[in-house]
C-alpha positions, 0 to 999 in steps of 0.5 A: 082770312079777311080779304080786301079787294081794291077795285072789285067791280071789274071782270076780275073782281066779279070773278074772284069774290065768289071763289073767295067766299066759297073757300071760307074767306070774308071779303070787302070790295071797293068801288069808286061809285056808291051806285055799284055797292049792291053789285058787290053785296050781291056777290057776297062781299061787304061794299066800300066806296073808295077812290084809290087816288085819294090817299086819305080815303084809302087810309080810312077805308082800309083802317076800317076794314082791317084786312089780312090781305089786300088785292089790288085790282084797281083800273079805269078801263073801257072801250079798249083799242090797241092803238091808244093804250097810253091815252086810255090807261092814263088813270089806270097808270096812276092807280098802278103807281099812286094807287099802289103807294096809297095802299102800301101806306095804309097797310098795317104790318103783317098784311099781305099784298097782292098786285096785278100786272100783265104778262103780255107785251111788257116782255123784251122782244128778243130771244124765244117766243115764251118768257118766264118770270126771270126774263127781262122786260122790254127796255125800249117799248114802242111809242104808244105804251111807254107810259103804261110800261113805266107804270107796270114797272113801278107797280111791280117794284113797289110790290116786291120792295114791300114783300108783296106778290105780283100776278102777271095776268094774261089777256083775260076773257070770259063774262064781262070782258071785251072778248065776251060776245057782248064785249067791245073787242068782240064787236070790233072783230065782227065789224072787221075792225080788229085786223091781222097785222103783218105776219101775225107772229106776235104771241099772246097769252090768255086767261079765262076769268075763272082761272084768274080767280082760282090762281089769285086765290092760290096766290093768297093762300100759298104764294111766296112773298116777294115773288112774281107769277105769270098767270096764263093758260097752257097755250101761248099763241101767235095772233095769226092763230087765235084771231081768226079762230075767235072770229070764227067762234063769234060768227064773224068773217075772217079778220082783214090783213094789213101791212105792219107799216100801215098799222104803225101809221093808222094805229100806233107802233105799239099796236103793230108790235103787239100783233107782230113781235110780242112774247107769250108767257110760261105758267110753269112757276105758278103751277109748281109753286101755287099748285094751280092748274087752269080749268081752261088750259087752252084759249081754243076751248075757252073761246068756244065756250065763251062765244056759245 
């Protein structure tokens, strides 16, 4: 198939393109900057310059490419900090809403649409610690992520209404990500600027970028229209387990501990929630329906391999 990756120069796109090429697909990958064309070409894809917020440009580029599948991975993220999600996601949230509408408007009938969402904090903070795709999203997200939460809901609704497939990725790590040894989150952990908040009971689900790629490929080839899939590893874990472990792998001192009320004031209610109340996600549906298995089933060995 001819697969069009909207937003191909992020860590997700860079991981995905080689897997698609190796499985016999041809790929067109977009970037907002012509300067990154060589990077896309080096991965084996045809580069295209496109601003996902420019409806006319999206229509023109997709028309010229004429793909069988469109994978929406457009973001505008850098130097991420938990306390400033909505402010840092302003452009990304527009890409999730306006950008998704632009892609759908430019698609020819019969084109498959894959969009990428998130399997972490959007789930409702009630009931058990691990959620499936059938469980509700948080109806009252805390201050600091409300705009981002609304954008995720819009992206998922637009996708399902169009008969597309939503992939809810876990927090991904690997080369080119914030948790890589040279990434911004890793730097914060070394400086002890990534504290363990309150009881650290917030459950996180992780995903290596290689597994992100194989799961996305499986969804392209075998995913059912109108479905949502959690794409995460096998071991959701509370912050009090994974954060000290990652610090150790990075050669850092243990994370500082701060009370929840301090985190709410110093960072945001959203940051405090993520570290104390967030829910993890089950990958059972992706395994069953997509025939997918993560090569890094646990963040424990994945963090160790990435940090080495």
